C-alpha positions in Angstrom: 129.2 59.1 129.9 127.9 55.9 129.5 124.8 53.9 129.5 123.3 52.5 132.9 120.3 50.1 132.9 118.5 48.4 136.0 116.5 45.2 135.4 113.9 43.5 137.1 111.7 40.7 135.8 109.3 42.5 134.0 111.7 45.3 132.4 115.0 46.9 131.8 114.8 50.9 132.1 117.9 52.7 130.2 119.6 56.1 131.6 122.7 58.0 130.9 125.2 57.9 133.8 128.4 59.5 134.7 131.4 59.1 137.1 132.4 61.9 139.0 134.8 62.8 141.8 133.5 64.0 145.2 135.8 64.7 148.2 138.5 62.0 146.6 135.8 58.8 145.7 134.4 58.1 142.7 130.4 58.6 142.6 128.1 57.8 140.0 125.9 60.6 138.5 122.2 60.1 136.8 121.9 62.4 133.6 119.2 61.5 132.1 116.4 58.4 132.0 115.4 57.4 128.9 112.5 55.1 130.3 111.6 51.5 130.0 112.6 49.0 126.9 108.5 48.8 126.3 108.2 52.6 126.7 111.3 53.6 124.2 110.1 51.0 121.7 106.4 52.7 121.7 107.5 55.7 121.9 110.1 56.5 119.3 109.2 53.4 116.9 112.4 51.3 117.3 113.1 47.6 117.4 116.1 47.7 119.7 115.6 50.0 122.8 119.1 49.4 124.2 120.7 50.2 120.6 118.7 53.0 120.4 119.6 54.6 124.2 123.0 53.6 123.6 123.4 56.2 120.6 121.7 58.7 122.9 124.5 58.2 125.0 127.1 58.5 122.7 125.8 62.0 121.1 125.0 63.4 124.6 128.9 62.6 124.9 129.7 64.4 121.6 127.8 67.2 122.6 129.4 67.6 126.1 132.9 67.3 124.7 131.9 69.9 121.9 130.8 72.0 124.8 134.0 71.6 126.6 136.4 71.8 123.8 139.4 74.0 123.4 140.8 75.4 120.1 143.9 76.9 119.2 144.2 79.5 116.2 147.6 80.7 114.9 147.6 84.1 113.3 150.1 85.7 111.4 150.6 89.1 110.7 152.5 88.6 107.5 149.9 86.3 105.9 147.7 87.9 103.3 143.9 86.7 103.8 142.6 84.7 101.1 141.3 86.5 98.1 137.3 86.5 97.7 137.1 84.0 100.9 133.9 84.9 103.5 135.0 84.9 106.6 132.4 86.8 108.5 128.3 85.1 108.7 125.5 86.3 110.4 123.5 84.1 112.7 120.7 86.6 113.9 118.8 85.3 110.8 118.8 81.6 112.7 115.9 83.3 115.4 114.0 84.0 112.4 114.4 80.8 110.8 112.8 79.1 113.8 109.7 80.7 113.8 109.6 80.1 109.6 109.5 76.7 110.3 107.3 76.2 112.9 104.5 78.2 111.4 104.9 75.3 108.5 106.0 77.8 105.7 108.8 74.9 104.3 105.3 72.8 103.9 103.5 75.2 102.1 106.3 75.7 99.8 106.0 72.0 99.2 102.8 71.6 98.8 102.8 74.7 96.0 105.7 73.0 94.5 103.6 69.9 93.5 101.4 71.8 92.1 104.0 74.1 89.4 106.7 72.9 87.4 109.8 74.4 88.1 113.5 73.7 89.1 114.4 76.0 92.1 113.9 75.6 95.6 110.8 77.7 96.8 111.3 77.1 100.6 114.9 78.6 100.0 113.9 81.7 98.1 110.8 82.5 100.3 112.8 81.9 103.8 115.4 83.9 102.4 113.4 86.9 101.7 111.6 86.9 104.8 114.8 87.1 106.8 116.3 89.3 104.6 113.2 91.9 104.7 113.5 91.9 108.4 117.4 92.2 109.1 118.6 94.0 105.8 115.4 95.4 103.7 116.0 96.5 100.3 115.1 95.6 96.5 115.1 91.6 95.4 118.8 92.0 94.2 119.8 93.5 97.2 118.3 91.0 99.1 119.7 88.1 97.3 123.5 89.7 98.1 122.4 90.1 101.7 121.3 86.0 101.9 124.6 85.2 101.1 125.7 86.8 104.6 123.7 83.8 106.3 125.9 80.9 107.8 123.6 78.4 105.6 124.2 80.1 102.0 121.3 80.1 99.4 121.0 77.4 96.8 119.3 79.7 94.3 120.2 82.4 91.7 119.2 86.0 91.4 117.0 85.1 88.3 115.3 82.3 90.2 113.9 84.9 92.5 112.1 86.9 89.8 110.6 83.9 88.8 109.5 82.8 92.2 107.8 86.0 92.6 104.9 85.3 90.3 104.2 82.0 91.7 104.2 83.5 95.2 101.4 85.9 93.7 99.4 83.2 91.7 99.3 81.3 95.3 98.6 84.2 97.7 95.2 83.0 99.2 96.3 79.6 99.6 99.6 81.0 101.5 97.5 83.3 103.5 94.6 80.7 104.8 97.1 77.9 105.3 99.6 80.3 107.5 96.8 80.6 109.4 95.7 77.7 110.0 99.0 76.6 110.6 99.4 79.4 113.1 96.7 78.4 115.1 98.4 74.6 115.5 101.0 76.6 117.5 98.8 78.7 119.7 95.3 79.8 120.0 94.6 82.5 118.1 92.5 85.7 119.4 90.0 86.0 116.6 86.5 87.0 118.5 87.6 90.4 117.8 89.5 91.5 114.6 90.8 94.9 113.6 91.0 96.0 110.0 92.3 99.1 108.5 93.9 100.5 105.4 97.3 102.2 104.6 98.9 103.0 100.9 102.4 102.5 99.6 103.9 104.5 96.7 105.6 103.9 93.7 108.5 106.1 92.5 107.3 106.1 88.9 105.1 109.3 87.1 102.5 107.4 84.9 99.8 105.5 86.5 99.0 101.9 85.5 97.3 98.4 86.8 96.9 98.9 90.5 99.4 101.6 90.5 96.9 104.8 90.4 96.9 108.5 91.9 95.1 108.6 95.1 94.9 110.1 98.7 98.4 108.9 99.6 99.0 108.9 103.7 102.8 110.7 102.9 101.2 113.2 100.7 103.4 112.1 98.1 102.2 113.2 94.2 102.8 109.6 93.2 100.7 106.7 91.9 100.3 104.4 94.9 98.0 101.1 96.0 95.6 100.5 98.8 96.9 97.4 101.3 94.0 96.6 103.5 95.2 94.4 106.6 93.3 92.2 109.2 94.6 91.5 112.3 93.8 89.5 115.7 93.4 90.9 119.4 97.2 90.1 120.1 98.2 92.1 117.0 99.4 89.1 114.8 98.3 89.9 110.9 95.2 87.5 109.7 94.9 88.2 106.0 95.4 91.3 103.7 94.4 92.5 100.2 95.6 95.0 97.4 93.4 97.4 95.6 94.2 100.0 93.3 95.5 103.3 95.0 92.3 105.4 93.4 89.5 103.2 94.9 88.0 104.2 98.2 89.4 102.1 101.1 85.8 101.8 102.8 85.0 98.9 99.6 88.1 97.0 100.1 86.7 95.6 103.7 84.0 93.2 102.5 85.6 91.2 99.8 88.6 90.6 102.2 86.4 89.7 105.5 84.0 87.4 102.8 87.7 85.4 102.0 87.7 85.2 105.9 84.5 83.4 105.9 84.7 81.1 103.0 88.9 79.8 103.0 89.9 80.6 107.1 86.5 78.9 108.5 86.0 82.4 110.6 82.2 82.5 111.1 82.0 84.6 114.0 83.9 87.4 115.1 83.5 91.2 116.0 85.3 94.0 113.3 86.9 96.6 114.7 87.6 99.8 112.5 88.1 103.3 112.5 85.9 105.9 111.3 87.4 106.1 107.7 86.1 102.6 107.1 82.7 102.8 109.0 80.2 103.1 106.2 76.8 102.3 106.8 77.2 98.9 104.3 80.2 98.3 106.2 78.1 98.0 109.2 75.0 96.5 107.6 77.5 93.5 106.2 78.4 92.9 110.0 74.9 93.2 111.8 74.5 89.5 111.2 73.2 86.7 113.4 72.1 83.6 112.4 72.6 79.9 112.6 75.5 79.6 110.0 77.6 82.7 111.9 77.7 85.6 113.7 79.4 89.1 113.0 79.5 92.5 114.6 81.1 95.6 114.3 82.8 98.6 116.6 83.5 101.6 114.7 85.2 105.0 115.7 82.3 107.4 114.9 82.5 111.1 114.2 80.7 113.1 116.5 81.1 116.2 114.1 78.7 114.3 111.8 76.2 113.1 114.3 72.8 114.7 113.8 72.0 117.8 115.8 70.5 116.0 118.8 72.8 113.5 119.0 75.7 116.0 119.0 73.9 118.2 121.6 73.4 115.1 123.9 77.0 114.0 123.4 78.6 117.0 124.3 76.4 117.8 127.2 78.6 118.1 130.2 76.0 116.3 132.6 75.2 112.6 132.7 78.8 111.3 132.7 79.6 107.9 135.1 83.2 107.2 135.7 85.0 103.9 134.0 85.4 101.6 136.9 83.6 103.9 139.5 80.0 103.5 141.0 77.7 102.5 138.3 75.1 105.1 139.8 76.7 108.2 140.2 76.9 110.8 137.5 79.3 113.6 137.1 79.6 117.1 135.4 82.6 116.8 133.5 82.7 120.8 133.9 83.4 120.3 137.8 86.4 117.5 137.4 89.4 118.0 139.0 92.3 119.2 136.6 94.7 116.7 138.6 92.8 114.0 140.5 90.3 113.4 137.6 93.4 113.7 134.6 93.7 109.7 134.1 90.1 109.2 134.7 87.8 107.9 131.9 83.9 109.2 131.5 81.4 107.5 129.9 77.9 107.6 128.9 75.8 105.8 125.7 72.4 105.4 124.2 70.7 103.0 121.6 70.0 105.0 118.1 67.9 103.8 115.4 68.5 104.9 111.7 67.2 104.3 108.0 70.0 104.4 106.0 71.2 103.3 102.1 73.4 100.6 101.9 74.8 98.9 99.0 73.3 95.1 98.9 74.2 92.9 96.2 75.4 95.4 93.9 72.1 97.7 94.1 71.0 100.6 96.7 68.8 99.4 99.5 67.3 101.0 102.4 67.7 99.4 106.0 67.4 100.3 109.6 70.8 100.2 111.7 70.3 100.2 115.6 73.3 101.0 117.0 75.0 101.5 120.4 76.6 104.8 120.5 79.3 105.0 123.3 81.0 108.9 124.1 84.0 108.8 126.3 85.7 112.0 127.5 89.4 112.2 129.1 91.1 115.3 130.6 94.5 113.5 129.7 93.2 113.4 126.2 91.5 116.6 126.0 95.0 118.5 127.0 97.0 116.0 124.1 94.5 117.4 121.6 94.9 121.1 122.6 98.8 120.5 122.7 98.4 119.3 118.9 96.5 122.3 118.0 98.4 124.7 119.8 101.7 123.6 117.7 99.4 123.6 114.5 98.2 127.1 115.1 101.7 128.3 115.8 102.8 126.9 112.5 99.6 128.8 111.0 100.7 132.0 112.4 104.1 131.8 110.9 102.4 131.1 107.7 100.4 133.9 108.0 103.5 136.4 109.1 105.4 134.7 105.8 102.7 136.0 103.8 101.5 132.5 102.7 97.6 131.9 101.7 95.2 129.2 102.6 96.1 127.0 99.6 93.2 125.2 97.6 93.4 122.0 100.0 92.8 121.9 104.4 93.4 118.9 105.2 92.5 117.4 108.7 95.8 118.0 110.5 97.2 120.8 107.9 97.5 123.8 109.8 96.2 125.6 106.9 92.6 124.6 108.1 93.3 127.6 110.7 94.1 130.3 108.2 91.5 132.2 106.6 91.3 134.9 103.5 89.8 138.1 102.9 89.5 138.8 99.0 87.2 141.9 100.0 87.7 145.3 101.7 84.9 146.0 104.2 82.7 147.9 102.0 82.5 144.7 99.9 84.6 145.9 97.0 87.5 143.2 95.8 90.4 144.3 97.2 94.0 144.8 95.4 95.6 142.3 97.7 94.4 139.2 99.6 94.8 139.9 103.3 95.4 136.4 105.3 94.6 135.9 109.2 94.1 133.3 111.9 90.8 132.1 111.7 89.6 131.8 115.8 85.9 130.6 114.8 87.8 127.3 113.1 89.7 127.0 116.3 87.0 127.7 118.3 84.8 125.3 117.0 87.4 122.3 116.9 88.0 123.1 120.6 84.4 122.0 121.5 85.1 118.6 120.7 88.5 118.4 122.8 88.8 115.5 125.0 85.7 113.4 123.3 85.7 110.3 121.7 82.7 108.3 120.0 82.1 104.8 119.4 79.5 103.1 117.6 78.5 99.4 117.9 75.5 96.8 117.6 76.9 94.8 120.6 75.1 94.8 123.8 78.1 94.5 125.6 79.2 96.9 128.7 80.3 100.0 127.3 83.5 100.0 129.3 84.3 96.6 127.5 83.5 98.0 123.9 85.4 101.0 125.0 88.5 98.6 125.7 88.4 96.4 123.0 88.6 99.5 120.8 91.9 100.8 122.5 93.4 98.4 120.9 93.6 99.6 117.3 96.8 101.1 118.0 98.5 97.5 117.7 97.0 97.6 113.8 98.6 101.2 113.4 102.0 99.9 114.6 101.8 96.7 112.3 102.0 99.3 109.2 104.7 101.5 111.1 107.0 98.3 111.3 106.3 97.5 107.3 107.0 100.9 106.4 109.7 102.1 108.8 111.5 98.9 109.7 110.8 96.4 106.8 111.2 99.2 104.2 108.4 98.3 102.4 108.2 101.8 100.4 108.8 102.8 98.0 107.9 99.6 95.7 110.6 98.8 93.1 108.9 95.9 91.3 106.6 96.5 88.5 104.8 94.0 87.4 101.3 93.3 89.3 102.2 89.8 90.2 105.5 90.8 91.7 103.9 93.7 93.5 101.4 91.3 95.0 104.8 89.0 95.7 106.3 91.8 97.7 103.5 92.3 99.9 103.1 88.9 100.9 106.8 88.6 101.8 106.0 91.6 104.0 102.8 90.2 105.3 104.7 87.1 106.4 107.7 89.2 107.8 105.4 91.0 110.0 103.9 87.5 111.5 107.3 86.0 112.0 108.3 89.3 113.8 105.2 89.5 115.8 105.5 85.9 117.0 109.3 86.5 117.8 108.1 89.6 119.6 105.4 87.3 121.8 108.3 84.6 122.6 110.0 87.5 124.2 107.0 88.5 126.3 107.0 91.6 124.1 109.6 93.0 126.2 111.5 94.8 123.7 111.3 97.1 120.7 111.7 96.9 117.1 114.7 98.9 117.0 116.1 96.5 119.8 115.2 93.3 118.6 116.1 94.0 114.9 119.2 96.0 115.2 120.8 92.9 117.6 119.5 90.0 115.1 121.8 92.0 112.5 124.7 92.4 114.8 124.9 89.0 115.4 127.9 87.8 113.5 130.3 85.2 113.7 133.8 84.8 112.3 134.0 81.6 110.6 137.5 79.8 111.3 137.8 77.0 108.8 137.7 73.4 110.6 137.4 74.9 113.7 134.0 76.5 114.3 132.1 80.4 114.4 133.4 83.2 116.9 130.6 85.8 118.0 132.0 89.3 117.3 128.7 90.8 118.4 128.3 91.7 122.5 126.3 89.9 124.8 123.5 91.5 126.0 120.4 90.9 128.1 118.4 90.7 124.8 120.8 88.1 123.4 120.6 86.2 126.9 116.7 86.3 126.3 116.7 85.1 122.7 118.9 82.0 123.7 116.6 81.3 126.7 113.4 81.4 124.3 114.8 79.5 121.6 116.6 76.8 123.4 120.0 77.1 121.7 123.1 79.1 122.5 125.8 80.9 120.4 127.2 83.4 123.2 130.2 81.4 123.8 134.0 82.1 123.1 133.8 79.9 119.8 130.8 77.7 118.3 132.3 74.4 117.0 131.6 73.7 113.4 129.8 70.6 114.3 127.9 72.6 117.0 126.7 75.2 114.8 125.5 72.6 111.8 123.4 71.2 115.2 121.9 74.5 115.7 121.1 75.1 112.4 119.2 71.7 112.1 117.2 72.0 115.2 115.9 75.8 114.0 114.5 73.7 111.1 112.6 70.7 113.5 
């Protein structure tokens, strides 16, 4: 490959060309045009355009030679391996590293370092905590050990990690707000509707302390927990999170975090979508806001069971329904629906309601009037799903009764024990010698009347079909929690200090953002199990002085990764200099 150019009286244009043999004749092939002398000097800020173009040709020639390089590797069956020499390295983290740097996390670490007095490389530590949380989730000690697997070795020691955790926790709000702003520079964040939900994480300890308190565990574990509240956008990418003590109500966690979005994330206009557990009157009132400095609204799941009697009767009335996507003026009686033809269809009804309710305003109780849009949907498919779930629960309840199991002291929402009743008296009203348990058919019938129905409340005047569609996306935040818990193994939490606990969840939060962007680059075609296991298996054997030989299986997913990120490691061997260039490329 060589430098070529054409000149006229006004300018010189440079290009990379090479000579090829075609039909026994030499021909000049144009490889790349760099542009005119003036364009190169102005675009790349160089004084000598010709020298710059010549250097580009040299680099392209070197890269071309690397692509075609061949190596002879001699192996001897009688030669021992070098003692304690690492030869196997993971390169799957490079795709995560590309996103990490694209999100500007290295710049965030640089800004934090300028405010603190420490000697370790915070960027090196945080990046390795993110990569290992996604690929090899475990304790901080294990993360340090697993970081040695990567092609680029860490520059820090284990004690540096624990010291860095305190700094990461102290800078939590800055990291979250700056990361959000950086992400908006990459792509438009869809924050016109944001979703909020809570989950909790348990600790393998017996004594409650600080934020680690006994509360209602999502896993039904009798261990101290902390609550995590998470906001995400319409694409399932996290925005911000907060940690609260495990013994506090999750309903009170939303507004403080929402205020941070307003104050530090420059978000003034959005609709908050939550489930019924977070739909307190105070939360609804806070988001009933339309003034010059901003707009907030709410969409929240509404329990039909908790509606006032006249509203419940209207919601369950089989008449007056219309079909989503169907004729706007036609109404249906859901009792007359065709079980097969109408199975996939969604039916809807709505009305506006006004209620006076008490809210916590500025630390005190206040009575306000909330005007809300109540939307009810019905689906045969959802009805059958609820009945199938209950059938299994009733079956388990019957087995409990048969084995002599009583009702127990607690009956949770999905606990089969809620269908078990116990008589402690005889038919004559006297105290029985032995309690008798049986299946409570009335409890089953009471639940059955709500099968297939789903309710949402909002203060928006939008079309009910649109509201219902927005609410359906809440499954993505549940998936976020599943990824954190199941794939990133964020529980149980092994660190104990308050600031280190917060730092642990910051790394999980950032890991989730990095992973979500990875999914997005792959067009959301693959599951978390497929992506993570593929990255874990992308190992290489290093031959000193020669290069890295892939020992993973090339698949459609590895090809998709390479295409999305603009580099390829699926070659018989990747020369050392080429691998060095790839590592540098992922940090630009």
